[in-house]
C-alpha positions in Angstrom: -15.7 26.8 -10.1 -16.6 24.5 -7.7 -14.2 23.1 -4.7 -15.1 19.9 -3.4 -12.7 17.8 -1.3 -11.1 14.5 -2.7 -12.0 11.9 -0.1 -9.6 10.2 2.1 -10.4 6.7 3.2 -8.8 4.6 5.8 -8.0 0.5 4.7 -6.4 -2.1 5.7 -4.9 -5.3 3.4 -2.4 -8.0 2.5 -0.1 -6.7 0.4 3.3 -8.4 -1.7 5.8 -5.8 -3.0 9.4 -6.0 -3.6 11.8 -4.2 -1.8 14.7 -3.0 -3.5 18.3 -4.6 -1.6 20.5 -2.0 -0.3 18.4 0.4 0.8 18.9 1.8 4.3 16.7 0.6 7.4 14.8 -2.9 7.8 11.8 -4.5 5.7 9.0 -2.7 7.3 10.7 0.8 6.6 11.6 -0.4 3.3 8.1 -1.7 2.9 6.3 1.4 3.7 8.5 3.4 1.4 7.4 1.6 -1.4 3.7 2.0 -0.8 4.1 5.7 0.2 5.4 5.7 -3.4 2.0 5.2 -4.6 0.5 8.7 -5.6 -2.9 7.9 -3.7 -1.3 6.9 -0.4 -1.1 9.6 2.3 0.1 7.4 5.3 1.2 3.9 5.7 1.6 1.9 9.0 3.2 -1.9 8.3 1.3 -4.0 10.8 3.2 -6.8 10.4 5.8 -8.6 7.9 4.1 -12.1 7.3 6.7 -13.1 4.5 10.3 -12.7 3.1 11.6 -14.2 0.2 14.9 -12.6 -0.9 16.4 -12.8 -4.9 19.2 -11.4 -6.5 17.6 -7.6 -7.0 15.4 -7.3 -4.3 13.5 -8.8 -1.6 9.6 -9.9 -1.9 8.2 -8.8 1.2 4.6 -9.6 2.4 2.8 -7.4 4.8 -0.3 -6.4 6.4 -0.9 -2.9 6.1 -3.2 -0.1 7.2 -3.1 3.3 4.8 -4.7 6.5 4.6 -5.3 7.3 0.7 -7.2 9.9 -1.2 -9.8 8.1 -3.5 -12.2 9.7 -6.0 -13.8 6.8 -7.8 -17.2 6.2 -6.7 -16.2 2.7 -5.6 -13.4 3.7 -3.1 -12.3 0.3 -2.2 -12.0 -1.1 -5.7 -10.5 2.6 -6.8 -7.9 2.0 -4.2 -7.0 -1.3 -4.6 -6.2 -0.5 -8.2 -4.1 2.3 -7.5 -2.2 0.1 -5.0 -1.8 -2.6 -7.5 -0.4 0.0 -10.1 2.2 1.3 -7.8 5.6 0.5 -8.6 6.8 -2.5 -6.7 3.6 -3.8 -5.8 3.1 -7.3 -6.8 -0.4 -8.3 -5.3 -3.0 -6.6 -3.0 -5.5 -9.2 -1.0 -8.5 -8.4 1.6 -8.8 -4.7 1.1 -11.1 -3.6 3.5 -12.4 -0.2 4.2 -12.1 1.3 8.0 -16.1 1.9 7.2 -16.8 -1.4 5.7 -14.8 -3.3 9.0 
């Protein structure tokens, strides 16, 4: 049995997501909680809230983020982008750049 470590990557991106209404905390905390719910994500830092659009059931928030995530795909950037976009509440991921690619 071979033991290999799954690579961890650091990346930045612009993300649009839906933060549930009625949660305690501010928009940054809510956005971080939504992204932390993505299986691959190990750590999230919200750099800046760039847009807010309240709706009846939630608040659409656009944020610039830095994430640390575990990705085992051969193309970590597209793999991480796909994992983020599949996350519950995540609407779109734009401009994802791995820290090594910066």
